[in-house]
N, C-alpha and C positions, 0 to 999 in steps of 0.2 A: 248894428249888433245880427240883423239879419245877413249882411252879408257872412259875417264872423261863423253862423253859425252853414251857411250855407256851402260853404268852403269845404268843409273837411267829409261833406256829404258827395260833393262833384270827387274828390280823391276816391273813398273810397267804390264810388260805382264805376269809375276810371280801372282799377285794380281787379273787376271781376275777371274781364276776358283772358286776364294772367293768369290767373286762378285757376279757371276752366281748361286753359293748354296745358299747364302744369297736370293738373288733373288727368287730362287725357295721355300725357308723355308718361306717366307713372303707369296708366291702363295697360299701354303697348308693352313699354318694359317687362311687366308685368306678365302678359301675355306671351309675348314672344319665346321667351325658352320652350313656354308649354305646349306652342304650334311646333317648336320644332319637335319635340319629344313625341308629337302626334302623328308627325308626316313620318316619322321615322317606326313607328309600330307596326305588328304582325301585319301580315298581309291578309291573315281572318280575322281580326280584328278591324279593317276595314271593310272586306266583304258584309261583315256581319251589321255594319254601320249600313253601307247601301243598302241592304234588305227591311233593314229598319227603317229608313228614307222612304223606300219604294211603298212598305205598307202606310206610313205614316202619309203619304200624299193619296194612296185609294182612302183611308179616314176622310181626307182632308175634304177628295173631291165630293163625296157622298155628302158631308155636312154641311157644305155652302151651296152644292147644285140641286140638291135633292135628288134629280133625276138626271139622266142624260140627254146630251144636246146643246146648244149654246158655246159661247165662247170663253171656255173656263179650263184651257191648256194654262194660260200663266199662271193661274192659282191652283191648278192641279200641281204643275210640276216645280211650282216655289221649292218645296220642300227637297224635291227631287238636285235642283239644280245646286241648291245649298250642300246638298250630301255630294255631289260630283266635286265640288270644289275641295271640301275638308278631307273626302275622303280618298283622293287621285287620282288617277287616272283609271289604274283597273276597277276600283270600286266603282267610278263613275260611270265607265263603259258598261258596266254588266247591272248596276243600277237603272242606266236610261235604257237599254236594252228591254229590261223585265219592264220597268214601266211603259215604254211603247207600246209591248206586247199586249199587258193588262189593257192599257188606252184602247188600243186596236178592236181586240176582239171582245173587251167586257163592257168595259164601265163606256166609251164614248166612240162609236164608229164613227169616221168622217165622213160626213156626207156635206157635200159642195165644195167649192173652189174657196170658200173663206175656212172651212176648217182645214182643209190641205194646206194653204199658206200660212194659216197657224200653228200645225203641225210643225210641216218642214223648217218654219220662225225658230220654233222650240229647238227641234234637231239640228240647226245651225249653232244657235247661240250657246245649248248644252255642250257640244262640239265643242267648240272655242272658250267656255269654260275649263272642260274637262283637260283642254292641251296648255291652258294658263294656271291651271293648278297645277300639273303636272311639271313643267317649269319652274314654277314658284318652289316645289316640294325640293328639287332638285339643287333649286338656287341654296336654299335655305340646310339641306342636309353637306353640302358643299361649300359653305360657308363653318359649318358645324366640323365636319372635316379636318377644315385648315386652322382650328383654333385646337382640336384635338391634338392636333399633328404638333402645333407649335409647344403647347403645353408639354406632350412627351418626351420634344427634345430639350426641352427646358429641363426636365427631370433625367432625362439620361446624361448633358453635362452634369447638373448638380451632383447623381450618382456615380459620374467618373471622379468629381472633383473628391466625393468621401470617401471611393477604394482609396486613388492617390493618397490622401492623408492616411487612410485608415493602415495603408502598405509601409508607409514611413513608420509609421507610430510600430507597427508588429514587426519590424525588420531592426526598431531599435528596443526592444523589447530582450529581457535576458533569456529567454526560453525562445519557441516559435507557435505562434499561434496558429490555430486549424478547426476545422469543421469534418468530422466525421462522423459517416452516414454509413447507418444499418437498416436494411431492407428485411423487408419480410421473412423472405427466403435466407438470411443471414449471411449476407455478402457484406462486406463493408468497404467502403471506399470514402475517399477524400475530397471533396468537392472544392473545399479551399484550403490553401497550406502557404504559407510565409515561404521568402525565399530561403530563409536560412533554416529551415528542414535541413537541407545538406547537412550543413554544420552538425543538428541535432542529431537526427537519424540518419545521417548517411547515406539517404535515396533524395533522386531528383523528384519535385512534385507531380510531372507526367508522366511516374512511373507507377504512381500508388493514385492517380485522380479517381482512376476509374473501378480500380482491383487495389483494396489493403494489402495483400496477400503478403508482397515482397518485404512490406514493414512487421509486417504480424510473425511472421514466420521467424523473424531474427530476438523475439522476445524467450528470454530462458524456459526453458522447459518444467522449471520448477517452478516459477511464478505464473507460468501458461494460466493453468486452469483458476488457479486464484484470480486473476483480472477478469478471464469470461464469466465467473461468477459476479464480481462486482459489476462490469455491464450489464449482466442481466437484471441486478436488482438496481442499478439506476435507472432502466428501461422500466422496469413495471412499477415503483415506485413514487420515478418521476423525481429525481433526488440526487445532489451534489453528488459528481464524482470523484475521488481523488484517491491515487493509489501510486505506490514508488514498486519499483520492478526492474530486474536484470535487464539491461539489453546489450546483442553482440552486434557492436559496431561495426562496417567493414573497416574502417580505419584505425580507430581506440581500441579496438579489443571488447571486452567484457568492460560495461559503464553500466549506471545506474541513472535512471532515468523518474520522472516525478510528474505526473498526468493530473489537471485539475478542470473539469468540464461540467457544465450544465446542459440536461437532455431537453430538445423539446422534438413534442410528438407531430410526425406530420399526417394529410388527410387521407394520405394511400396508406397510412398503418406504420412506417419507419419511423425509425429516431433520428435523430440529429443531436451530435453534442458538439457544443463550442465550447473550445477553452485553449490553454495553453499546456506545454510538455517543455522540461526543460533536464538539463545534465546537472543530477546533484550526487555526480561521484566524489567528488573533496568532500563534500561534506558527510555523506555513508563514510568515506575513510575514517575521518574529525570522529564522527560519534561510536566506530569499531575501536578505536586508540582510544577513547575517551573510558568504554565501556572495558575494554581490556584491562586499563589503569586501575577502574574503580573496582574490576575483580580481583586486581593481583596488591590493591590493597586493603580489600576485605580479607583476604586471604592472607594477607599478613600478619592482619590484626587479628586472625584469630590463630594462628599459629604463635604470635606474642602471646595470648592470653594465654597457650595453652602452654608455652615454654613457662610463662611466669609461675603460671601454678603449680608447674613440676620445681621449678627451681624454687619455691618455697618450701613444700614437700622435701624437696632435696637435702634446701639447707634446714631445715627441721631436725630431720635424720641423720645428715652429717655433722651436726652440731651436737646431737645427741651422741654419735662413735666416736668422735674425735676425743668428747671432754674422758672418755675411758682409759687412755693412754697417758691421756695428761693427769688425772686423776694419780695414776700409779706413778708417773714420773714425780709427780708434785709428792708421794707420801714415799716412796723409796729413796728420795733426795733427803729426807728428814733422817732414814735410815741410815743413807750413806754415812750423812753429819754423825750421827754417834757413832757408828761402828770405825771412823776413821779418828773419833776423839777416844775411841777404847780400843783403838789398834788391834779391834775385831777383822782380820783379814779373810774370814770365810765370810762373814755377811757384809764386808765391801765390795767380796768377788760377786756373791747375789744378789744385792744391791744394784751392782752397776750392770746385771745380767741384764737382770729385769727392767732396769731404766732404759737399757739400750734396743731390748726388746720392744717397747714403748714406742719410742723413739721411730723405729724403723714404722712400727704400725702404723705410728700418726704421718708419717711418710708418705707411705704404701697410701692411704686415705686421702690423702693430701692431689698427691700422681692422682688417681683415680678421680678426684673432683676436679682436675685442670681435663683431663681429656671428656671428663664428660660436658663440661662447659664448652669444650671447643665442637663435641659434637652439636651441643645444641644451639650456639651461636653462628659458629659459623655459616656461610652463605652456601646454598648448594652450587654445583655447576654441574648440572644434567648433562650426562653426553647419553648418545646411543651407542652400545655397547653389545658384543655377544654374549650371552650367557655362559656357556661350556668353558669360553676362554677367561673369562672372567674367575671361575669358580675354581679354574685348574689355578690360575696365577694365585687367587688368595691359598690356596692350599699348599702351594710354592715356599709363600712366606714362610708358613708353620712348619715345612717339612723336617726341621729340626725336634720340634717335640713331638710329630708323627711318630717319627724312627725310633727318638729315645722312650715313647711308653709303646712302643711294638704295633701300635694300633693299625686296624683293618681297614681301610677308608676306599669306599668302593663310590665311583660315579657314573650315576645314568641321567643326564640332562639333555636335552635337545639343543642344538646348535642355532637358538632363537635370538632375534634380537629384542632387546629391553634398554627403558631409559634409565640410568643413574647416576647420583656421583660416586665414580669409581670408588676415590679413597673410603667411603663412610658405606660401601657395598663390601668391600673389602673387609673393613673390620668389623662388619654383622656377621658374616661368614669365620674371619677370627676366633669371635667369641663364641659361636655356635658351636663350631668345631672344641675347641679349648674346653669348652663346659661338657661336652660329652667326653671329653677323653678324661675330664677332670673326676668326673662321678660312675668313673667305671667299676662293677664288684670288686673284690677286693680278691685279689689271686689270678683273675681272669685278664685276658686278651680284651682288650673295647673293638669291638666291630659297629661302626658307623659308615650308614647307608645314605649318600645325596643322590635324590630324585628331583624329579622336573618334567612335570607333561601341561599341555595345554588345552586347557576345555571351556568354550563359547567366548573367545577371545581373552581369557586369564590365566595367566600364569603362576602355577601352586610349586611353589620349589621348596622341599622337607629334608629335615636332618633328622634321622632316626638312628638313638645307639639302643643298647642293651645294658645300660647299665642298674643304678639303685633306683632309679625313677621316683616320683613322688606322688602323695594322697591328690585327688580329682580339684579336692577343694581349695589346693593351693596352684592352680592353675593361670591365675589372674595375680597373687602375690607375688609368686617368683619374680614379675618384670619392676616390681616397686625397688629403689635405689636401697642398699644394705640390707637388702632380705635375705638373710639365712633360711635354710631351712635344717642344716647340720651345722656341729662346731668346728670353731677353727681348727680343731686337733686332729677333725675326721679330713676335713677337705680345708684349705687353707681361702683364704680370697679375703675381699671386700665386699663379695657379694653385690659390684655396681656392673658384672658385666652385661646380665640379660636386660639389664635398666638399657644401657647404652643401648641394646639391639633394640628395642622399642621405641626409643627416641629416633632412630633411626632408623626404621620402617613408616614410624607417624609421619614423621619431614615429608618422605617420599609420597604419603597419600598410600603406603602397603596396609596389608593387615597383617599381624604378627599373632600366632597362637598356639597355645602349646596343648600334647595330651599324654597323660602317663596313668601309669600303675604303682604301686611300689614295687619294686624287684623284677618288674617286666621292661625295664629302659622306657625311654621318653620320644615324643617327637615335637619338634617343631617347624611349624609351617609358615610359608611369608606367601603370601596372595598379593600379585599384581598383576592392572590390567596394559597389555602389551601396547606398544604404541599404532595405532592405526597404519 
């Protein structure tokens, strides 16, 4: 039993030296980096430690010796020796000098050969310690520098690999990856640019590396101020920058670019944006085409709604006006049957005449309905034409009517370009001039003045007559289909001519208005915007 108990005790005893060696190695490993940092500390700290060691030596001498004399150099200079080794050559030499002066002149003057030998032994020993300490310091510093150099080489190699990988990713990106720097003086530069900046911006990376002006001056002036404001706001708030702007590319011409970048403020106050830029011209064209199509569709919908409203109103009025001649035809057909049965030739002739007039009236209404429907539904074929030439052409078409009525028509219109559907513009002029000739005062020659003038980009074309006129309250009603202010006996017609004029003006986006007073003539004015 005793042998069993004694065996583990012996093993534990043999393990103690190994544990002590392990603790020593751990202590050395922990203290070595601290010692390296201490040797690399600033000179001022080393001098301070040396002076502190000298002062400690003086206090130590007084405490252990009491008074000068005796062989106390070893105990007196022990802290000085330690300070010389730990402080390095400069602080050790300075401490040695100060300590020797203090010992010589104040505390312990040299008396006898024994004191001189002890002092010389100290100086020699301390000098060797200083030299060894300096060599030790330089060795540790060199080792540390080698480690630092190797670490920097490994970091540089790693950075090179990362730069190469990032460059490959940047080249594969749809746009260009960049870094844009704006210093406190407002100077822009591009410290990093992917190689495909040549394709996106049309400039070489070295052209804008230190000064981005060759690139910035190609930004469209219309977007320049907005882009500057966005950069300023992003720099002030440190928010993501995202902008689309026009750019004058050296080979592609005018293109659209999109830029998105995140700002980072630097220690010197400058701001660096890291991001990308890409060509979005095709996308902008598609968006513009889509918006144009949507706008055209909306305009067409509005036009169709307006047309449907007019057609509904027109159908109601037309059906009412068509019923009148049809009622007459039905009524007088019965009279005709009775007159034929009774052989009353007078009634037969009268009924036939009324039925013929009603049929002609119905045919006239149907013809005007067809004209109105064609004006409403026919697609516009807008062309740029000369105003004066088109008016003269329209007057030539109705020259027979003008000659038969003896009307005096004057034209004072400028030779200015405007946009219109030529046949519909001719129909507009036909109806306005014919209307002025028809509603002339009895027994007088109609005088018609056609004039036009341009004001603030608007063309105002007027047709003035000296006819019977109308009351102001009817200025809008006269443009309604089949609206009549006079009897058919006085002024024949269906009352659809001005409604056609109003429809033509509305379809072109023009404004048609009328001004008049009874027996003072009337003025019809068309206002249209000239093309830029």
